[in-house]
N, C-alpha and C positions, 0 to 999 in steps of 0.2 A: 440605392445601396442600403443594405442593412446597417443599422447604427450601433448595435450593442452586442456584447457577449454576456451571457448570464453565467456567473461562477457560483457553484454551490459546494459547500463542504459539510459532510455528514460526520459529526464527531460523536463522542460518548454522551455529551450533555446537551449540546445545541446543534441545530443545522444553521449554518451561516450562508447568507446570500449577498452577492455584490453584482451590480450592473456596471459594466465597464465599457467606455466609449472607444472610438477608433484610435484615440490618442493614448489609450491604456490608462485613462483617468477614471476614478470611481464616480459614477453618476449618482448612485444610491446604494444603500446597504440595509440589511435587516438580519436580526437574529431570532430564531424560533426555538423554544425549548422542545426537545424531543418528547412526543407523546407516546401513544401505544404502538405506533409503527413509524418507520422512516418514511414510508410512502405517503401517509397522511400529513406528516410534518412537512415534507417537501412541497406537497401540493398546497397546503395552507399558506406556507411562506410565499410561494409564487403568486397565489391569489392576492395576498396583501400587497405585494409589490405592484401588481396590476391595478389594484384599486387606489392605493395611497400614493403611488409614484407615477401614475399614468403610464405604466410600462406596457407597451403594446406588443403582443406576440409577433406581429408582422415586422417589427423593427429588430428582432433578435436574429443574429446570424448563426449562432450555435450555443448549445448549453454544455458547460464543462463541469463535471461532477468529481469531487475528491471524496474519498471515504476511508474510514478506519474499520468498517464492518468486518472485513475479512480477517485482519490481524487481531481485532478484539475477540472475534469468535474463536480463533485459534488459541489465544492466550487464556481465555476463560473456559475453553472446551465446551462452549455452548453453541447450539444450532449447527454443529458439524455433522456431516454424513459419515456413516460407517463404510469403509472402503474394502473391497475385495481386490487383492493384488495378485496378478498373474506374472510370474517370471518365465520368460522364454530363455531357458538357460540349460543346454544339454549337459553341462558339466555338473549340474545339481549342487550349487553352492551350499555350504553348511551354515553360513551366517544367516541369522534370523532377520526378517525385515524389521523396520522401525528400530534400527540399531542405536543403542544408547538413549532411546526415548524413555521418559518416565513411565511408570506403571499406569498412571492416570491417562497419559496421552495415548499409549498403546490401546488401552481398554476402550477409550472413547472413539478412536479413529479406525483401528485395524480390525476388520471383521474376520479376516482370515487370509491365507495365501495358498497358492498352488504353483508348483513348478512343472513345466512341460518341456519336452524336447524342442530344440531349435537353438537359435543364436549363432553369431558369427565370431570368428577369430578376427584379429586386427587386419589380416590380409584378405578378408572377405570369404575365407573358407568356412563352411558350415561346421559347427561343433557337433551337432547331430541334426538329423532331418526334422524339419518343422512338423509337429504332430497335430493335425486338424482335429481328430476325434478327441484327443486329450484336452485340447482347448475347450471344446464344447462341454465336455464333462466338468472341467475346472470351473467354467462360468456357472453351470448349474449348481455345483456344490457351494460356491461362494454366495450365490443368490439365496439358496436355501439356508445358508448360515446367517442371513440378515444383511448382506451387503446392499447398500443403497447406491453405490457408485463403484465403478471399476477402474483399475489402473493396469496398464501393460508395460512391462519393463523387459526389453530384450538386450542381450549382450551386444555391445558396440553399435546400438541402434542410431546414435548420432551420425555414424559413418554410413551405416547400411540400414535404411528405414523400411525395407520391403516387408519384413516379417511382422513388424508392428502394424503396418498398414493392412496387411493381409488379415491379421487377427481382428482388427477393427471392422473390416468388411464382413467377416464371418459373424461376428457378434451382432452387427447391425441386421444382417439377413436372418439370423436364427432367433434372436431375442428381442429385436425391435429397437427403434431409435430413441425410445424414451429413457433408456439407461444412460446416465452420465458416464462418459468414457474419457480417460486421459492417457495419452501416449507419451512415453518418456522422452522420445527424441524431440518433442515439441516444447518441452519445459526444462531441459537440462543438458549439460555437457557429458563428457565421457565418464567421469567418476561415478561408479555404479551405485555406491551407497548414497551419495548426495543426490544423484538423479532419482533414485528410488524414493528418497525423502521428498523431493520436489513433487513427484507423482502423488504420493499420499496426501501431501498438503493441498495440492490443487484439487484433487478429486474430492477431498473432504469439504471444500468450501464452495463447490459449484452450486449446490442447492440453496445455500443461504444467500449467495449473490443473485441467483435467479429470483428467489422469493422477494428480495428487497428492491430489485431494479428492473426486472423484465417488464414491469408495468409502465415504466417511465416514458418510453417513446410513444406508446399508445395514448397515455394520459395527456402528454404534452400536445399531441395532435388534436385531441378533443378540446383542449383549451385554446386552440388556434395557432399553435406553433407549427411552422412548416420546416423548421431547421433540424439538423441532426443533433443527437445527444451523444456525448463522449464521456468516458471516465479516464481520469489521469492515472498514469502508471508510474512505476518505481523511478524512472529516469526523468520524470517531470513532463513528459510528453503525453499525447492523447491516444487512447484506444477507443475504437467504436464500441458502443454499448454491448453489442452481440459478442465481440471478441473478449471483452472484459468478463463477461459471464462464463465464457469458455475457459479463460485463463485467469482466474482470480489471483493466482500467485503473482501475477504481474502488477497487482494493485496493492500489495501488502505495505508498501512504503508511500502510498499515495498521499496520505495526510501530512506526514513530516516533510516530504519533498515539497509539497505545495507551500507549507509554512516557510521553509527556507527561501524559496524563490520569491514568494510574496513579501516577506519581511525585508529582504534585500532591496526589492524594487521600491517599497514604501519609504525606506530610509534613504534611497538614492546612493547606496553604497555597493561596491562590487566585491568587497572583502569584509567579512564580519562574523562574529559568533552570534548565532540566533538562539534565543531562549523562548520556547513556545509553551506557555502555561495554560493548560486546559482545565477541564473539570475533574479529570481523572489522573492525569500525569503531566510531567514537564519534560519536553523533548529539547535536547540541546545539540546543535550541529554547527558546522562551519560552511560558509560560502566563500569560494575562492574564484576570482575572475567571473563573478556573477553565476557560477554553477555550484551545486552542492559537492562537497568533498566526499568521495566514496570510500568505503572500507577496502583495504588492500587485500583482504581475504574474502572467501565466500561468506555470505551472510549467515548468521545464526539467528533463527527465528524461534522464540519461545524455547530456547535451548536445543533446537533441532538444526543440525548442520545442513546447509544447502550449497549449491554451486552457482548462484546468481548474485549479482552485485546490488547492494543497497547503499544509500547515503550513510555516512558514518555518524549515526545519531546515538546519543547517550540518553537514557531514560531514567528519571526519578519518579518514584510513586508518590508524587505530590501534585495536588490540584485543588481547585476551589471546593470540590466535594469531599476532600479527604477528611476522614473522621478523626477526632481527637478524643482520647479516652483517658480517664484518671486511673493509673495503675501504680500500686505501691506508693500512693500519696503524691505522685507526679503526673502531670498532664503530658501525654505522649501522642505524637502524630502517627497514626497507623497507615500502613500501605493499602488501605481499603477506601474506596470512594462511594458516595451515594449516587454518583453520576447524575442523570437527569432528575432524580428524586430529591436532589439537594434543596430545591426551592419549596418543597412541601414538607420535608422531614428535618430540616435544620432548625436550630434554636431560634433564628431570626424569624422563622415562619410559624413559631409555636410548636415545633416538632421536638423530638427526643434527642437529636444528635447535635453535638458541638462539632463544627467544621471550620475549615480555613475561610470559608465564605463568611461565617459569623465573626471570626477574628478580624477580618478586613472591615466589616461593618462597625465593630466596636471602635476600632482605631480611626476610621474615617468620620464617625459621628461623635466620638468622645463620650460614649455612653455604654455602661456595662449591660450585658445581656445574661439574664438567668444566673446571676451570681458570679459570672466571669468578669473580672475587673479589667480596667484598661492596662494596669501593670502586668497582669498575666498575659493579656493579649499581646502586649509589646514584647514580652519575653518569647512567646511562641513565634511571632512574626520575625524577630531577629534570628531565630533558629532556622526558619524557612529560607530567609534571604541568605544566611550563611551557607546553607547546603547548596543553594542554587549557584552562588558566587564561587564556591570552592570547586564545583564540577565545571562550571564555565571556564574558569581560569586554569584548570588542570589540563584542558585539551591542547595538545601541541599545535603551535602555529608558528609561521615564519617570523612574524612580528607581532607586537601587541595590537590586538584588534578591539574595536568598539563592540559592545554587547547590545544587541537589539532585543527588546522585550516585546512579544506579541502574544495574542491569545486572550480569550475572555477572562482567564484567571488573573491577568495583570492588573485589572481594576481593583483587586483586593489589596494591592500593595501600595501604601501611601508613598508619596514622592520622597519623603524624608529618609526612607529605608534604602534608597537606591544609591549606588556609587555614582560619581560624576561621569564615568564612562559607560553607564547604562542609559539606554535611550529608548523611549516609547514613541514611535512614529504615529502620525495621524492615521486613523483607521486601523490601529493595531489590533482591534477586536476581531477583525475579519481578514487577517493576513492569509489564512489558509484558503478561503474562498477566492481571494484576489489572486493568489498563486495559481489556483485552478483556472481562473479566467485567462491568465497569461499563457497557459500551456499551448504548445504548438503541436501540429500533426507531425508524426514521425513514421518512417518506414525503415525496416531493418533487413539487410541481407546477411544471412547466417549460413555459411557454407564451409565445407572441408575440402581443401584443394592443396596440391603440391606447389611449393614455392621455390623449388630448386632452380628453375629457369625463368628468367624474365619476371622477377618479383614485382617490380614497379608497375609494369604495364598491366599485370594481373590485378593489382590493388586499384589502379586507376579505373579499370573497367568495372570493377565491383562498386566503386564509389559512384560512377555514372549510373550504374544500375539502381543503386539505392536512391539517388536523387530523382531518377525517372519514375520510380515507384511512388515517391512522395508527391511529385507533380501530378501523377495520375490520380492520387487521392485528393486533389484539390488544393495543394500547396501553391502559393504564389511563387513562380520561378525566380522572381527578384529576391526572395527571402530564403530560398532553400540553400542549405549548407550541410556539411558533414559535422555532426556533433559527437560522434563516437567512432573510434576505430581500434579494435582489439585483435591482437594476433596471439593465438594460444597454440604453440607448437606441440606436436606429439613426438617427443624425442626418440621413442622406441620404434617409430615407423620410418620407412625409407622415403626419399625424395622430398625431405623437409615438409611432410604432410602437416598442415596447419588448419586449425579452425579459425576462420576469419569472420569477425562480427563488425559490420559497418552500418551505422545509423545516420540517416539524413533527416533533417527537420526544417520546418518553416511555417510561417503563418498562413492560415487558410484564406483563400481569396474571398 
């Protein structure tokens, strides 16, 4: 029997690795500073584990990867593809795509859009007849305008998928399979604006995900790994690598979700506030009954409204690489980080930038650096801790909760600066990678059905369907269970028509 799971977390500064045994205990861990590429950094880290920890590929049952590459690319508008959007909407809506996006976001992502005839009413009647020739012309125009990826949004497509599927088949036959394509019914619900936003986000991130991770399964096999590779998704469960590359939008909260789950397990608690201090930012969220608490509304990513759920995580632009500048005679912490360059460009390494990493070094060693005194470092550290504490304690909770500190940036904070209810568990540095290693395989049934008659038997049948899908994906039947059941009624439709989302999950055999 395979002995271990390899958990990997790709952050903004480090790639973290943990080897977890069958009892979910950490056998070994390693942190690797990100070099020129995530690919080389991951392979270097795995190589060191194999050499230094006698980690044998044949003992690994699966590799679980968490990543912030997608959301970081979206936030920074770097390495995003330009998207050509095609609306299948015979009523010719006046509202422009990328509604309420910033000028910079629109310029970086939207290459252009075309509207063609087609689309359905809520009762499946055609708005206008689907126009095949118009579709071909629209694709050509968008590709000529510089589109690197395409998105298709048809009216009421979550209910009636046929026109989006037909459009995809035509594009595949006429223009080739190499063009990344996103269909809106696969990434969102009925809300047209939010679903269109989902399409644009997903389509813009396909290439960066492919560039960073398509190599991984092949490289792992060359190293001797025969197991499957997965990427963790927004709900803390696993996506096969190929699916994650198709749907990068499902991984946008991969890093924070892993941190919440991993921190909770490390601390042995089922309810807590989690503070994850990284090299670039500090993420703060809540675990309730051992699961992340999710936002009650659709997620807003980089100011863009979407209609999928993410953990309710609050972000501070504070991390070990945060730059501190003297402005108007006062040292101020800036919302900018050196990221992985902190270890070459900070004051401690002889560089030009004063960072929170330097402040931690001054306080931990009691020695000034480049004119920055212990007194000044103490003042700045008190400001950092005050901001973290204020946000952590402002999050509504049913009762007063302990605060768990995890992440590589935690080592910069001396013990004396922490409240008595702040706790650093063992292995706090690699909570994200540990959370990834703990992730389970999940399968979701997402359908629209009437619930006017025999609601309970309908839901039970769908639950059984979800669990059967999970078992077919290799989940141990003894561990499979329903972890999510959401009913989203369409009040304007007859027969209690409802979107039903049921997810089953369990540990892989």
